[in-house]
Structures are given as C-alpha cells and as structure tokens.
N, C-alpha and C positions, 0 to 999 in steps of 0.2 A: 504493500499499500504506499502511496505517495503520502507525505506528512508535510504540513506547514510548520513554521518555527514559531506560531503565535498560539498561545494557549494559557489555560489557568486551571489549577487544581487545589482543592482544599479538603482536608480530612481532620476529624477530631475524635479521639478515643479516650475513654476514662479507664484508668488502671485501678489498683486497689486504693492508692492514696492520691494519685496525680491524674490531671487531665492534660493530655498533650494535643496541641493544634499545630498543624503544618499547612502553610500556604505556599504554592509554587507558581510562578509566573514566567513566561518566556516571550522573547521578541526576536526579531530578526538579528543575526550577526553572522559575520562571515566564518567564524570558527565557533567552537564550544567555549563559552565564557560563563563560569559559574560563580555566583555569589551567595554566601551563606550567612545568616544571622541566627546565632544561638544564644541562650542565656549564659552569662558569665560562668555559672557552675558546670555548664556542659560544654565549654569551649574545646575540650579534648576531643570531642566527638566530630569536629570539623572535618578531619580527613575521612572518617567513615561515612559522613553524609555526602561528601563529595563523591566518593567511590560509587555509592548507590546511584546517584544522579547520573554520572558518566556511564553507568551500565545500562541506562534507560533512554537517553537521548544522545544525539551525535553532533548537533549543530544548534546554535542559537545562544542568546543571552538568558540564562536561567537564574532567577532570583528566588531563593528558598528562605522562608522564615519559620523558625521553630519556637514555639511558646510552650512553657510548662507551668502549671498552676496547680495548687492543692485542690482536693475536692471541696465543693462548697459546704459540705457538712462538716468539714474539719477547719479549725483555725490554723493559720499559718504561723501563729505566735504561741509561746509557751510562757507559764508563769513560774517564777523561781522565788521561794521564800528562804531568806537567811535566818534560820531558826536561832542559831547562835546569837546573831546580832539582836533579834527580837527578845531573846531571854535576858541579854545584857540591859536593854532598855527597860524591861520589867523590873529587874533587880535594882537598877539605879533609881527608878521611879519609886519603888518601895522604900529604899534607903532614904531618899529625900523626904517622903511622907513621914517616916519615923522621926527624922530630925525636927520636922516642923510640927509634929503632933497631929498629923492629919490621919484620917481613917478611910477605908474603902478600897475596893479592888481596882486594879488598872484595867480600863476597858479595852477589849480586843481591837475595836476600831481605832483607838488612838495608837495602839502598838503598829497596826497595819499601815498607818500613815506616817510613821517615822521613815526618815530617809534611809534608803538601802535595804529595808526589811522585805519589800515586795518589789520585784523587778520582772518587766515583760521583755522576753527575748524572742528574736525570730527563730524559727525552727531551722535546724541545720539543713543545708541544701541536700537534695537527693544525690547519691553517688552516681557518676556518669555511667559506670559499668552496669549498675542496676537498672537504670532508665533506658539504656540503649535499645533492648528488645522492643520496648513499647514505642520508642521514637522511630525505630526501623520499620515497624508495622504501619504506623501513621503516615511516615513518608512515603512508603510504598504505595498507600491508597491515594495520597495526593498526586503522586506521579501518575498512577493509573488514570486518573481523571484528566490530567494534563495531556497525557499522550493521546487519550481518546478524543479530546478536543482538537488536537493538532491533526489527528487522523481525518476527522470529520471535515475540517477545513481543507486539508490536503486533497480529499476526494473531490471537493468542489473546484479546486484549483486545477486538478488533473483534467476535469471536463472542459474547462476553459482552455487549456492548453491544447487539447485534442482538436477543439474548434479552430483555434488559431493555426494549428499545424495543418488542418485541411484547407483553410483559406491560403496558407502559404504554398501548399501543393498546387492548388489552382493557379496562383501567380506564376509558379515555375513553369506549369503547362502553357500559360499564356506566353511567357518569354520564349519557351521552346517552339511554340507555333509561329511566332513572329520572326524569330531569328533567321530562317532561310530567305524570306522575302527581304528582310532588312539587309541581309548579306548580299543578295542579288543587286538590290538598289545601289548599295555602297560600291560594289564592284563595277557597275555600270557608270557611276558617276566618276570613279577614279580613272576608268579607261578613257572616259571622254576628256578629262582633265589632262591626262598624260599625252593623249593624242594631240591636244591642242598646244601643250607646251613643246612637244618634240617635233612638231610639224616642220618639215623642211630640213631636218637634221640627219635624215637618212637612217633613223633608227626603225628596224623593221617591227612587224606586229608581234613576232615571238618574243622580243624583248619586252614589249608592253605587257604581254600575257604573263611573262614571268614576274614582273614587278607587281602586277595586280594580285597574282597568286600568293606572293610573299606577304603583301599587305593583308590579304583575306586571312591568311594563317594567323597573323598577329592579332586580328580583330575577331576572330571566331570565338563564340561563347559556349561551344558545345561541351568542353570539358568542364567549365564552371557549373553548367546546368546539370551535368551527369553527377558531380560531386555534391551539388545541393540535393539531389534526389537521394543519394546515398545517405547524406546527413539526416534528411527527413525520415528515412527508414529507421535510422538509429534512434531518432527522436521518438518514434512510436514504440520501439522496442524498450526503451528506457521507461516510458510511461507504463507499459505493461509489467515490467520487472518490479518497479517500486523500490522502496527502501530509501536510503539516504543518497539521493542523486542530485542534490542541488549544485554541488561543485561540477559534476559531470555535464549537467545542463549549461552552466556558465561557459565552460569550455566549447561545447558544441555550438552554442549560439554565436560565440565569437567567430568560429570557423564558417558558419553560414553566412554571417554578416560579411565576412571577408570575400566570399564568393560573389554575394550580390553586389558589393561595391565594385568588384572587377567587372561584372556584367554591365553596370551602370557606366563605368568609365570607357568601356569599349563601344557602348551603343551610341550611334548617331542617328538613330530612328526614334521618332517621337512615341510610338506605341510601345516599343521596347524599353525606352527610358521611363515611361510612365508605370510599367509593369514592374520594373526594378524599384522605382520609388515606393510602389505599393508593397512590395516585398520587405522593404526596409522598414516601412511602418509597422507591418506585422511583426517583424523580428524585434523591434522595440517594445511592443505590447508583450510579446512572450518573454522578453528580458525582464520586464517589470514584474511579471507574475513569478518567474523563476527565482527572484530574489527572496520570495517568501518560503521557498522550499528548503526542507532540511537537507 
C-alpha cells in the first residue's frame, strides 16, 4: 500500500497505578526525523521509544508526546508525620504549662499545626523499567492509528497519481502522433533553405540530402518518447508495488521531466510544443503529490 507522510494517532491506557497517554503526529520530510517528548523521570526511555517508531515508519517528521499520570482515584502526594518532633512539642508544651501552673491537655490540632510535624511530599516517580511495558503498549496503539491514517490518505493519493499518469500517457501519445508530421515539415523547410543558400555553388542534391538527414537525426524525439513510455510503465509498477516509494518516485519524475524538456527543446512544431508543455504541467502536479508520499 502507498502511504502518505501526514497522520495523527492517539492512545490512552490505564495500568494499575498510572495512566499513559501517547500522541503521535507526522508531516512531510525528506527523511525520517523523529522528535520525542517524555516526562523527566522517563527520559531514559528515549532510545526505546525511537526504536519502536523507526520500526513502524520510514519517512516524515514524526513528533511523539508521552504523558504519565497517576490514576484519578489515587493522590500523587503522600503525608509524612514527624512523630519524634510532635512528641518533643508536646513535652515542651507540658513542661511550660507546669512552670506556669496551667492545666489541660495539649490539643492534637495544635500539635499538627507546629512547623515540621506534618509534611506533604510528592510520590516518588515510577521507575522507567517498570513503566516501559505500558508505554510500549500505548505507543504501539498510537502508531497503529497514525499508520492507518497515513495509509488511507496514501490510497487517495495513489488514485490521483494513476489519473495523472494516464493523462501523461495520453500526452506522450499525442507527441508521438505529431512527431512524424513535424519531422517531415522540418525536413522540407530545411531542404528549401539549404537549396536557396547553396544555389549556384555547385553543391549537388546528395549533399543537401546528407545535411538534412544529419539534422533530422539530431532533432528526432523517438528515443525520448520511448524512454518516457518506459518510465510511465515503471510509474505504474511502483504504484502497484506500494511501500515506501516516495524517494523512488522523486528520481523517476526527474528522469521523465528531463525527457520532456528534451522533446520541447527539439520541437519547432506548435502542436508538438503544446503537447510537451502539457506533459510538463502534468509532471509538476505529479511531483507535488509525490512530495506527500512516504
């Protein structure tokens, strides 16, 4: 299947204590360029995440974001009570009450309000090795969606490319049909000009015929049209083959464009020139679409 380089995928899975969310986005790029954003505590997983991505896509700018959060039913903070310090506060408070002749117990609320007795701390981050199986699972699901969307768009692009390829084949047929008449007219005009220029010089007809034949060989476009047909055949085979063919299409279009340019430069016939210009326009449309292929 032909795939584009544009897509999006998102997945979220809850483990026993954590929720992992992964978002993956991709856009056009000449090569594979991967960007990964991970929580600081999971930074060591960067290489593993990149390895998984590189195993699923071959071309494009891929940005992947991984977020990890505790389950909503659990708090991400813990309470720590310094019992020894609380006991010291109570002892000191009772001692002071004895010296001042006061009575009564020390309230618990007063103890808990003393500095350092009660402390809220963030829960220790999950270890990367423990979280990796869950991250790998969610990453795989997000990439599944990303690849599916790239495939859907690639199928649409392939249909357009087939249509453009058919139109280009028609343009080649038009150039091939016009080429003999154009060559005959060109030969006749050249023969007339040479005869006028060489009139009275004693140059015989055979010499004129030789010069005309040499010029006809230089301006013949049969080889270029034959190569264009071969390239178009390869174009269709690549669409049927699918896979990561973006770079191959880039090269093939350059070759086809070179042949069309040569035909246009050799043509001194209006209809042949117009057909060559039409072919160049189609190749430009094909090139624009190919830039989106993986």
